[in-house]
Each structure stands twice: as structure tokens, then as C-alpha cells.
C-alpha positions as a Markdown table, in Angstrom:
| # | Residue | x | y | z |
|---|---|---|---|---|
| 1 | Met | -0.2 | -8.7 | 19.7 |
| 2 | Tyr | 0.7 | -5.7 | 17.5 |
| 3 | Asn | 2.3 | -2.8 | 19.4 |
| 4 | Thr | 0.5 | 0.0 | 17.6 |
| 5 | Asn | 1.0 | 2.6 | 20.4 |
| 6 | Asp | 4.8 | 2.3 | 20.2 |
| 7 | Lys | 4.6 | 2.4 | 16.4 |
| 8 | Lys | 2.4 | 5.5 | 16.5 |
| 9 | Ala | 4.8 | 7.3 | 18.7 |
| 10 | Phe | 7.7 | 6.2 | 16.5 |
| 11 | Leu | 5.9 | 7.5 | 13.3 |
| 12 | Lys | 4.8 | 10.7 | 15.0 |
| 13 | Glu | 8.5 | 11.5 | 15.5 |
| 14 | Arg | 9.6 | 10.2 | 12.1 |
| 15 | Leu | 6.9 | 11.7 | 9.8 |
| 16 | Ser | 5.5 | 15.1 | 9.0 |
| 17 | Lys | 2.1 | 15.9 | 10.6 |
| 18 | Lys | 0.4 | 15.4 | 7.3 |
| 19 | Arg | 2.0 | 12.1 | 6.6 |
| 20 | Phe | 1.4 | 10.9 | 10.1 |
| 21 | Asn | -2.3 | 11.8 | 9.9 |
| 22 | His | -2.5 | 10.0 | 6.5 |
| 23 | Ser | -0.9 | 6.9 | 8.1 |
| 24 | Val | -3.5 | 6.9 | 10.9 |
| 25 | Asn | -6.3 | 7.4 | 8.4 |
| 26 | Val | -5.1 | 4.4 | 6.3 |
| 27 | Ala | -4.8 | 2.3 | 9.5 |
| 28 | Gln | -8.4 | 3.2 | 10.4 |
| 29 | Glu | -9.7 | 2.5 | 6.9 |
| 30 | Ser | -7.7 | -0.8 | 6.8 |
| 31 | Glu | -9.3 | -1.8 | 10.1 |
| 32 | Phe | -12.8 | -0.9 | 8.7 |
| 33 | Leu | -12.2 | -2.9 | 5.5 |
| 34 | Ala | -10.8 | -5.9 | 7.5 |
| 35 | Lys | -13.9 | -6.0 | 9.6 |
| 36 | Leu | -16.1 | -5.7 | 6.5 |
| 37 | Tyr | -14.4 | -8.5 | 4.7 |
| 38 | Gly | -13.8 | -10.8 | 7.7 |
| 39 | Glu | -10.0 | -10.3 | 8.1 |
| 40 | Asp | -7.9 | -9.7 | 11.2 |
| 41 | Ala | -8.7 | -6.0 | 12.0 |
| 42 | Glu | -5.8 | -5.5 | 14.4 |
| 43 | Lys | -3.3 | -6.8 | 11.8 |
| 44 | Ala | -4.9 | -4.7 | 9.1 |
| 45 | Tyr | -4.6 | -1.6 | 11.3 |
| 46 | Tyr | -1.0 | -2.3 | 12.0 |
| 47 | Ala | -0.1 | -2.8 | 8.3 |
| 48 | Gly | -2.0 | 0.3 | 7.3 |
| 49 | Leu | -0.2 | 2.3 | 10.0 |
| 50 | Leu | 3.2 | 1.2 | 8.8 |
| 51 | His | 2.6 | 1.5 | 5.0 |
| 52 | Asp | 4.4 | 4.8 | 4.6 |
| 53 | Ile | 7.1 | 4.4 | 7.2 |
| 54 | Cys | 9.8 | 5.3 | 4.7 |
| 55 | Lys | 7.9 | 7.9 | 2.6 |
| 56 | Glu | 9.8 | 10.9 | 3.8 |
| 57 | Glu | 13.3 | 9.4 | 3.8 |
| 58 | Glu | 16.1 | 11.0 | 1.8 |
| 59 | Asn | 16.7 | 9.5 | -1.7 |
| 60 | Asp | 20.1 | 8.0 | -0.8 |
| 61 | Ala | 18.7 | 6.2 | 2.2 |
| 62 | Leu | 15.7 | 5.0 | 0.3 |
| 63 | Leu | 17.7 | 3.6 | -2.6 |
| 64 | Lys | 20.1 | 1.9 | -0.2 |
| 65 | Leu | 17.2 | 0.2 | 1.5 |
| 66 | Val | 15.7 | -0.8 | -1.9 |
| 67 | Asn | 19.0 | -2.2 | -3.2 |
| 68 | Glu | 19.8 | -4.1 | 0.0 |
| 69 | Ser | 16.2 | -5.3 | 0.6 |
| 70 | Gly | 16.6 | -8.7 | -0.9 |
| 71 | Leu | 13.1 | -8.3 | -2.3 |
| 72 | Ser | 12.3 | -8.8 | -5.9 |
| 73 | Val | 12.6 | -5.2 | -7.3 |
| 74 | Leu | 11.8 | -4.5 | -11.0 |
| 75 | Asp | 13.9 | -2.1 | -13.1 |
| 76 | Glu | 10.8 | 0.1 | -13.6 |
| 77 | Glu | 10.6 | 0.4 | -9.8 |
| 78 | Arg | 14.2 | 1.3 | -9.4 |
| 79 | Met | 13.7 | 4.1 | -12.1 |
| 80 | Ser | 10.6 | 5.5 | -10.3 |
| 81 | Arg | 11.4 | 7.4 | -7.1 |
| 82 | Pro | 7.7 | 7.5 | -5.9 |
| 83 | Leu | 7.8 | 3.7 | -5.6 |
| 84 | Trp | 10.9 | 3.3 | -3.5 |
| 85 | His | 9.3 | 4.0 | -0.2 |
| 86 | Ala | 7.1 | 0.9 | -0.4 |
| 87 | Ile | 10.0 | -1.4 | -1.0 |
| 88 | Ala | 12.2 | 0.4 | 1.5 |
| 89 | Gly | 9.3 | 0.3 | 4.1 |
| 90 | Ala | 8.8 | -3.4 | 3.7 |
| 91 | Ala | 12.6 | -4.0 | 4.2 |
| 92 | Tyr | 12.7 | -1.6 | 7.1 |
| 93 | Ile | 9.8 | -3.1 | 9.1 |
| 94 | Arg | 11.2 | -6.6 | 8.5 |
| 95 | Asp | 14.8 | -5.7 | 9.5 |
| 96 | Glu | 14.3 | -3.0 | 12.2 |
| 97 | Phe | 11.1 | -4.1 | 13.8 |
| 98 | Gly | 11.6 | -7.9 | 13.3 |
| 99 | Ile | 8.3 | -8.3 | 11.5 |
| 100 | Lys | 8.3 | -11.8 | 10.1 |
| 101 | Asp | 4.7 | -11.9 | 8.9 |
| 102 | Ile | 5.0 | -12.0 | 5.1 |
| 103 | Asp | 1.5 | -10.8 | 4.7 |
| 104 | Ile | 2.3 | -7.5 | 6.6 |
| 105 | Ile | 5.6 | -7.1 | 4.7 |
| 106 | Asn | 3.8 | -7.6 | 1.3 |
| 107 | Ala | 1.0 | -5.3 | 2.3 |
| 108 | Val | 3.6 | -2.5 | 2.8 |
| 109 | Arg | 5.7 | -3.7 | -0.2 |
| 110 | Phe | 2.8 | -3.7 | -2.8 |
| 111 | His | 0.6 | -0.8 | -1.5 |
| 112 | Thr | 1.8 | 1.4 | -4.4 |
| 113 | Val | 2.1 | -0.9 | -7.4 |
| 114 | Gly | -0.3 | -3.7 | -6.6 |
| 115 | Arg | 0.1 | -7.2 | -8.1 |
| 116 | Ala | -1.7 | -10.3 | -9.3 |
| 117 | Gly | -2.9 | -12.6 | -6.6 |
| 118 | Met | -2.7 | -10.2 | -3.7 |
| 119 | Ser | -3.7 | -11.5 | -0.3 |
| 120 | Arg | -6.8 | -10.0 | 1.3 |
| 121 | Leu | -4.6 | -7.9 | 3.6 |
| 122 | Glu | -2.6 | -6.6 | 0.7 |
| 123 | Glu | -5.8 | -5.6 | -1.1 |
| 124 | Ile | -7.1 | -3.9 | 2.0 |
| 125 | Val | -4.0 | -1.8 | 2.6 |
| 126 | Tyr | -3.8 | -0.9 | -1.1 |
| 127 | Leu | -7.4 | 0.3 | -1.2 |
| 128 | Ala | -7.3 | 1.9 | 2.2 |
| 129 | Asp | -4.4 | 4.0 | 1.0 |
| 130 | Leu | -6.5 | 5.0 | -2.0 |
| 131 | Val | -9.7 | 5.9 | -0.2 |
| 132 | Ser | -8.6 | 7.0 | 3.3 |
| 133 | Ala | -10.5 | 9.9 | 4.9 |
| 134 | Asp | -7.8 | 12.4 | 3.9 |
| 135 | Arg | -8.1 | 11.6 | 0.2 |
| 136 | Asp | -10.0 | 14.2 | -1.8 |
| 137 | Tyr | -9.3 | 13.5 | -5.5 |
| 138 | Lys | -12.2 | 13.7 | -8.1 |
| 139 | Asp | -13.6 | 10.2 | -7.9 |
| 140 | Val | -12.7 | 9.3 | -4.3 |
| 141 | Glu | -16.4 | 8.9 | -3.2 |
| 142 | Arg | -17.1 | 6.4 | -6.0 |
| 143 | Met | -13.8 | 4.6 | -5.1 |
| 144 | Arg | -14.8 | 4.4 | -1.4 |
| 145 | Lys | -18.2 | 3.1 | -2.2 |
| 146 | Leu | -16.6 | 0.4 | -4.5 |
| 147 | Ala | -14.0 | -0.5 | -1.8 |
| 148 | His | -16.9 | -0.9 | 0.7 |
| 149 | Thr | -18.9 | -3.2 | -1.6 |
| 150 | Asn | -16.6 | -5.3 | -3.9 |
| 151 | Leu | -12.9 | -5.8 | -3.3 |
| 152 | Asp | -12.2 | -7.3 | -6.8 |
| 153 | Glu | -13.9 | -4.5 | -8.6 |
| 154 | Ala | -12.3 | -1.9 | -6.4 |
| 155 | Met | -8.9 | -3.4 | -7.0 |
| 156 | Leu | -9.5 | -3.3 | -10.8 |
| 157 | Glu | -10.6 | 0.4 | -10.6 |
| 158 | Gly | -7.7 | 1.2 | -8.3 |
| 159 | Leu | -5.2 | -0.3 | -10.7 |
| 160 | Lys | -6.8 | 1.5 | -13.6 |
| 161 | Phe | -6.6 | 4.8 | -11.7 |
| 162 | Ser | -2.9 | 4.1 | -11.0 |
| 163 | Ile | -2.0 | 3.2 | -14.6 |
| 164 | Glu | -3.9 | 6.3 | -15.9 |
| 165 | Ser | -2.1 | 8.5 | -13.4 |
| 166 | Val | 1.3 | 7.2 | -14.4 |
| 167 | Leu | 0.5 | 7.5 | -18.1 |
| 168 | Lys | -0.4 | 11.2 | -17.7 |
| 169 | Lys | 2.9 | 11.8 | -16.0 |
| 170 | Gly | 4.9 | 9.8 | -18.5 |
| 171 | Gly | 6.2 | 7.4 | -15.9 |
| 172 | Tyr | 7.1 | 3.7 | -15.8 |
| 173 | Ile | 4.5 | 1.1 | -15.2 |
| 174 | Pro | 5.9 | -2.0 | -13.4 |
| 175 | Arg | 5.0 | -5.4 | -14.6 |
| 176 | Tyr | 3.5 | -6.1 | -11.2 |
| 177 | Thr | 0.9 | -3.4 | -11.9 |
| 178 | Leu | 0.1 | -4.7 | -15.4 |
| 179 | Glu | -0.2 | -8.3 | -14.1 |
| 180 | Gly | -2.5 | -7.0 | -11.3 |
| 181 | Tyr | -4.7 | -5.2 | -13.8 |
| 182 | Asn | -5.0 | -8.4 | -15.9 |
| 183 | Phe | -5.6 | -10.5 | -12.9 |
| 184 | Tyr | -8.4 | -8.3 | -11.5 |
| 185 | Thr | -9.9 | -7.9 | -15.0 |
| 186 | Arg | -10.2 | -11.7 | -15.2 |
| 187 | Met | -11.6 | -11.9 | -11.7 |
| 188 | Thr | -14.4 | -9.4 | -12.4 |
| 189 | Lys | -15.2 | -11.0 | -15.8 |
| 190 | Glu | -15.5 | -14.5 | -14.3 |
| 191 | Lys | -18.1 | -13.5 | -11.8 |
């Protein structure tokens, strides 16, 4: 159903070797998490593979895709270059590949900022991007273990990690991320 071989070839041409390898690693981790949590593994692999499709685009092209996406884009996202590729990527796969599945579009759209009430696929791609095999930040092993045992707790930790990282850099924190943090805090406290 999902033409991953064609998309892999497309990405191999479009992305640097490092980014292509990251995309394949995220696809594999997405597939693993989907199987673990009873989701469509093929769909998760596909969404994970495409998540960074626009990561290496030039600023002008990215911003054009963001501004013409028709997606709900926050001012904080427009002012934060590292977030553009997710919005642009969602618009790109919808418009260029004809992907109509809103779950796949949203998985690409929200893989950087997160949000409240994410679908299981969105959570899987968000976490797969954070814990894929190529990641080697200080607490990655702890994050992997959490992602493999409790999605809600992993989402909360992932959003905390994201917020702390942005604060250290003095960047903007989109409302989506804050709402996601509050949502997953509530989810973990209610259990």
C-alpha cells in the first residue's frame, strides 16, 4: 500500500547521506514502536521515512511551503527556522505525493513540536525521531527504554527535553509544545 522503495530512492537523491540514514533509522524505530503498541507498522515506517523530507531545503523554499501550506502555523513557528521543515514536509507530501491520510500528514507536521492529543502514529514518529539508532545524546538510552515501555511518559519526557533544549538556546516555544506538555503531564498523573 505504501510505496516505500520509491520514496527511499527519492530521499536518497534529495537528502545528504547522514540525513537519509537518519530517516531510515526513524522509519525502522517507528515500525518497531508501531508493532510494540499495536499500530499499523507499514504506515508508521512510511511516516517515519518521510518525516525529514524537507529538512535540507533552502530557507526561501521552506518558508514558501510553510506560508502556502494552508496548515495552522503559529507565529513562534514562523520565527523559528528549525521548525519549518516539519510544516513544509507535511505540505510537500500532501501536495507532491498526494498523501491524503491526515494521520501521516500530522505525524510529519508535529514531529518537532508535538501537541496535545496526538494520535498514536504522531506519538510514534515523534519518539522515533528522538530515540532512533543514530541518536547519541546524553540520556538517549533512558529515553529509548521509556519509549519502549510507556508512550505517555515518554511523550512527557520528550516534550520536557525539547522545552529545556529550546530554553538553553533562547528560542521560541510554540503553544502546541506547551499544550502537549500539559496534556501529557495530566495523562501521566491520572494513571
